[in-house]
Structure formats: structure tokens, C-alpha cells
C-alpha positions as CSV (number, residue, x, y, z in Angstrom):
1,M,110.9,115.9,119.7
2,A,107.4,117.3,120.3
3,S,108.8,120.9,120.3
4,E,110.4,120.5,116.9
5,R,108.2,121.3,113.9
6,L,108.8,118.8,111.1
7,L,106.6,118.9,108.0
8,S,105.9,116.5,105.2
9,H,105.3,118.3,101.9
10,H,103.6,117.0,98.8
11,C,103.7,119.0,95.6
12,P,101.7,117.4,92.8
13,G,101.8,118.5,89.1
14,N,98.8,120.3,87.7
15,N,96.2,117.9,86.5
16,R,98.7,115.1,87.5
17,Q,100.9,116.0,84.6
18,N,104.6,115.3,84.7
19,I,106.7,118.1,86.1
20,F,110.0,116.1,85.7
21,N,110.5,114.9,82.2
22,T,114.2,114.4,82.0
23,E,117.2,113.8,84.2
24,R,118.1,117.4,83.6
25,D,114.8,118.4,85.3
26,M,115.7,116.4,88.4
27,Y,119.1,118.0,88.4
28,E,117.6,121.4,88.2
29,Y,115.3,120.7,91.2
30,F,118.3,119.7,93.3
31,R,120.1,122.8,92.1
32,N,117.2,124.8,93.3
33,L,117.1,123.0,96.7
34,N,120.8,123.8,97.1
35,F,120.2,127.5,96.2
36,V,117.2,127.9,98.5
37,N,119.1,126.1,101.3
38,S,121.9,128.7,100.9
39,K,119.4,131.5,101.5
40,Y,117.0,129.8,104.0
41,P,118.8,126.9,105.8
42,F,116.6,123.8,106.3
43,E,117.1,120.2,107.1
44,L,115.8,117.5,104.9
45,Y,115.3,113.9,106.3
46,A,113.6,112.2,103.4
47,Y,112.8,113.0,99.8
48,C,111.4,111.4,96.7
49,I,111.1,113.1,93.4
50,M,108.6,111.3,91.1
51,S,107.7,112.2,87.6
52,N,104.6,114.2,88.6
53,H,105.1,115.1,92.2
54,V,107.7,115.6,95.0
55,H,107.7,114.5,98.6
56,L,109.9,116.2,101.2
57,L,110.2,115.6,104.9
58,M,111.9,118.7,106.3
59,R,112.4,121.1,109.2
60,S,113.5,124.7,109.2
61,P,114.8,126.1,112.5
62,I,114.7,129.7,111.4
63,V,112.6,130.5,108.3
64,P,108.9,129.4,108.0
65,L,108.7,126.4,105.7
66,G,106.0,128.1,103.7
67,K,108.6,130.7,102.6
68,I,111.1,128.0,101.7
69,M,108.5,126.1,99.6
70,M,107.3,129.3,97.9
71,R,110.8,130.1,96.8
72,L,111.6,126.5,95.8
73,N,108.4,126.1,93.8
74,R,108.7,129.5,92.1
75,R,112.3,128.8,91.0
76,Y,111.5,125.4,89.6
77,S,108.3,126.7,87.9
78,D,110.3,129.5,86.2
79,Y,112.8,127.0,84.9
80,Y,110.0,124.6,83.7
81,R,108.0,127.3,81.9
82,K,111.1,128.6,80.2
83,K,112.5,125.2,79.1
84,Y,109.1,123.8,77.9
85,N,107.6,127.1,76.7
86,Y,104.8,126.3,79.2
87,V,102.0,128.8,80.1
88,G,100.2,128.6,83.4
89,Q,100.9,126.9,86.7
90,I,102.8,123.6,86.8
91,Y,101.7,122.6,90.3
92,Q,98.1,121.5,90.9
93,N,97.8,123.8,93.8
94,R,99.7,125.1,96.8
95,Y,101.9,122.3,98.3
96,Y,100.2,120.1,100.9
97,S,101.9,119.9,104.2
98,K,101.3,118.2,107.5
99,E,103.0,118.7,110.8
100,I,104.5,115.5,112.4
101,V,105.4,115.5,116.1
102,D,105.9,112.0,117.2
103,P,108.9,109.7,116.4
104,I,106.8,106.8,115.0
105,G,104.9,109.3,112.8
106,L,108.2,110.6,111.4
107,L,109.4,107.0,110.7
108,N,106.2,106.1,109.0
109,V,106.1,109.3,106.8
110,G,109.8,108.7,105.9
111,S,108.9,105.1,105.0
112,Y,105.9,106.3,102.9
113,I,108.0,108.8,101.0
114,H,110.7,106.2,100.3
115,R,108.3,103.5,99.2
116,N,106.7,105.8,96.5
117,P,108.7,104.3,93.5
118,I,107.5,100.7,94.4
119,E,104.0,101.6,95.4
120,T,102.8,103.0,92.1
121,K,100.3,101.0,90.0
122,E,103.3,99.8,88.0
123,P,106.4,99.9,90.2
124,M,109.1,102.1,88.7
125,V,111.9,99.9,90.2
126,D,112.1,96.4,91.8
127,S,113.5,97.7,95.0
128,M,113.7,101.1,96.7
129,E,117.5,101.4,96.6
130,Q,117.4,101.2,92.8
131,Y,115.5,104.5,92.5
132,R,118.0,107.3,92.0
133,Y,115.8,110.3,92.9
134,S,115.1,109.3,96.5
135,S,117.1,109.7,99.7
136,Y,116.5,106.0,100.5
137,Q,119.6,104.9,98.6
138,Y,121.8,106.9,101.1
139,Y,120.2,105.1,104.0
140,F,120.3,101.6,102.4
141,Y,124.0,101.9,101.2
142,E,125.0,104.0,104.2
143,Q,126.5,106.5,101.9
144,K,127.2,110.2,102.5
145,S,124.8,112.4,100.6
146,P,126.1,114.9,98.1
147,H,123.5,117.4,99.5
148,A,124.6,119.2,102.7
149,F,121.0,119.8,103.7
150,L,120.2,116.0,103.8
151,D,120.4,114.8,107.4
152,L,120.7,111.0,107.5
153,K,120.9,110.7,111.3
154,L,117.5,111.7,112.6
155,L,115.3,108.9,111.2
156,P,117.6,106.1,112.3
157,S,117.9,107.6,115.8
158,L,114.1,107.3,116.1
159,L,113.9,103.6,115.5
160,P,112.2,101.6,118.2
161,V,114.0,99.8,121.0
162,G,115.7,96.7,119.7
163,W,116.7,98.2,116.3
164,E,120.2,99.4,115.6
165,K,120.3,103.1,115.0
166,T,121.9,102.9,111.5
167,G,120.8,103.9,108.0
168,R,120.7,100.3,107.0
169,E,118.3,99.4,109.8
170,Y,116.1,102.4,108.9
171,A,116.1,101.0,105.3
172,R,114.9,97.7,106.7
173,Y,112.2,99.5,108.7
174,C,110.9,101.1,105.5
175,R,110.9,97.7,103.8
176,E,109.2,95.8,106.7
177,R,106.7,98.7,107.4
178,G,105.5,98.4,103.8
179,E,105.2,94.7,104.0
180,E,103.1,95.1,107.2
181,L,100.8,97.6,105.5
182,S,100.4,95.3,102.4
183,E,99.4,92.4,104.6
184,S,96.8,94.5,106.5
185,R,95.1,95.6,103.3
């Protein structure tokens, strides 16, 4: 695992403004992910698209992730500017990324990403599986993803000894990890 280069990306909207206003905007972001993946193959292990930012946990075996993110952010920015007659940059700055090399680190970043909709000041949903713009639902319900680039096997395979290596158990890990963090605050 240490030889693999996995990165967590965070792309906030400029001045914390919404960059996803409608379901159509979310659809367009996924359309762009599919397009960019067809040009520069990558693997995505966790994602959460919020109204004013995006979290992606991904790896690219061939193309540098910076090139993938530049293409993805440019395509979505072009769409957004045209649709909303927007002038200027939609993202606050260059995306933030962090390399993650150990299994527990990957599990914890995945959990953090998936907990976003319930960790806001006012939770967007009552439970993580209710949020439609996150990969958590595919783990929780053990459903096949409609996105070929979403790998649902890596994170469950990293669960500690004593845990079943299933999507449902990974979902439980996310839930329990969040409860542990809440109790320690």
C-alpha cells in the first residue's frame, strides 16, 4: 500500500459560495468525471459533492492527479460560467490535496468524506445513506455503482482485523468512527 499514491482532494467554492445549485449541476459534475476518466483513467474510492465543495479520494496509476483535477475543474467551471452567466473563478483556489499512504489513514479519510452531509452545522440528512451525492450509499446498500471509475473494494479490504471486508462493514466503520470522534471532542 505504501507504494501506491492515493490523494484526498478538496475543492471549495470561491468565497464559500455554492458551486452546485441544482440536481442538474450535480449531474454535470458526474458527466465531467466520466469524460475525464475516459481520457485519463483514475480510480475513485470515496466522494461527496456538497453544495459549496467536493471531496474526492482517488488514485491515478498513469496520469498525474494534478492534470486530472485541472481538466475536471476547468470543464465544470466552463459549464458553471455559461449556465449562470458567471464571471471569474468559481473555485476559491487550486484544489487542496493530501497524500495518504497507510490503510487506517485511508479508512479515516474515507469516513471523513462520507460523514460530510451529517457533520455540517445543520445536518443535510439524518443518516449518511440518505445523501444521494456521496459514494457512501453504494457501500451501505452494497449496490453496484453506475460509475465505472468508482472502486468499492479497496476501502472494505483495509478494515482492521475482526471486521468483515464488505461494503456494509465499511459503512459501519464510518458510522462508528464518527461516533468515536464525537465522544472525544
